[in-house]
C-alpha positions in Angstrom: -136.4 148.5 -22.2 -140.0 149.5 -22.0 -141.5 145.9 -21.5 -139.4 146.0 -18.0 -141.0 149.1 -16.3 -143.1 148.3 -13.6 -146.8 147.8 -13.7 -147.8 151.5 -12.3 -150.6 150.7 -10.1 -151.9 148.3 -7.7 -155.0 147.1 -9.2 -152.2 146.0 -12.2 -150.4 143.7 -10.2 -153.2 142.3 -8.7 -154.4 141.7 -12.1 -151.4 140.3 -13.0 -151.4 137.9 -9.5 -154.5 136.3 -10.4 -154.1 136.2 -13.9 -151.3 133.9 -13.2 -153.1 131.7 -11.4 -156.4 132.1 -13.5 -153.7 130.9 -16.3 -153.4 127.3 -14.5 -156.9 127.0 -14.8 -157.1 127.3 -18.5 -153.9 125.1 -19.0 -156.2 122.2 -20.8 -157.5 124.3 -23.2 -153.8 126.0 -24.2 -152.1 122.8 -24.5 -152.5 121.6 -28.3 -150.6 118.4 -28.2 -152.4 115.7 -28.7 -149.5 113.8 -26.0 -149.8 115.8 -22.6 -147.2 113.5 -21.3 -143.7 114.7 -20.9 -142.1 111.5 -21.3 -143.2 111.9 -24.8 -142.1 115.0 -25.9 -138.3 115.3 -25.7 -138.7 119.6 -26.6 -141.1 120.2 -24.1 -139.5 118.0 -21.3 -136.5 120.4 -21.6 -138.9 123.8 -21.4 -140.4 122.2 -18.3 -137.0 122.0 -16.7 -136.8 125.8 -17.6 -140.2 126.3 -15.9 -139.4 124.7 -12.6 -135.8 126.7 -12.5 -138.1 130.3 -13.6 -141.1 129.4 -10.6 -137.8 128.7 -8.5 -136.3 132.1 -9.4 -139.7 133.6 -8.8 -139.7 132.3 -5.5 -136.2 133.6 -4.6 -136.8 137.2 -5.8 -140.0 137.2 -4.0 -138.6 136.6 -0.7 -136.3 139.5 -1.2 -136.5 143.3 -0.7 -137.7 144.6 -4.4 -134.7 146.5 -5.1 -131.7 146.2 -7.4 -131.3 143.4 -9.5 -134.1 141.2 -7.4 -136.4 143.4 -9.5 -135.4 143.3 -12.6 -134.8 139.2 -12.3 -138.4 139.0 -11.2 -139.4 140.9 -13.9 -137.6 138.6 -16.2 -138.8 135.6 -14.8 -142.7 136.9 -14.2 -142.4 137.6 -18.3 -140.9 134.0 -19.4 -143.9 132.9 -16.9 -146.5 134.2 -18.8 -144.6 133.1 -22.3 -144.1 129.7 -21.3 -148.1 129.2 -21.1 -149.7 131.6 -23.7 -146.8 131.2 -26.3 -144.8 128.4 -26.1 -147.0 125.8 -25.1 -149.6 126.3 -28.0 -146.5 126.2 -30.5 -145.0 123.2 -29.2 -148.1 121.3 -29.8 -148.4 122.1 -32.9 -144.8 122.0 -34.2 -143.4 118.7 -31.9 -143.5 115.6 -33.0 -144.0 113.1 -29.9 -142.3 109.8 -29.6 -144.2 106.7 -30.5 -146.9 105.9 -27.8 -146.7 102.2 -26.2 -149.8 99.7 -26.8 -150.9 100.1 -23.2 -150.2 102.2 -20.3 -148.8 99.1 -18.2 -146.4 98.5 -20.7 -144.8 101.8 -20.1 -144.9 101.8 -16.4 -144.9 98.2 -15.9 -141.6 96.9 -18.1 -141.9 93.4 -18.1 -139.0 91.4 -17.1 -137.8 88.5 -19.6 -137.5 85.3 -17.6 
């Protein structure tokens, strides 16, 4: 598995580190869906949960020495991190059909009680 090899030098690691943060700055242009809320995007909602688990795995592996299974797990989690934002997010924005939006934001937030 050639993709799981380590980054060959320190410069590549620094570029990946800053690239992962810079990715968050271009996120509004990567999300191609006209609806940005996960509340109305059922498929994307599941992938957000997977991303949260992925970030927790990255944090857990980063707290341990780089040896054994932690290296493989962190490489796989890093690959998914970039895949989620660069590939999955634009594709889901094109193919996913969001749920119907409420006529007003207040209707979704402040559900009116029947008197």
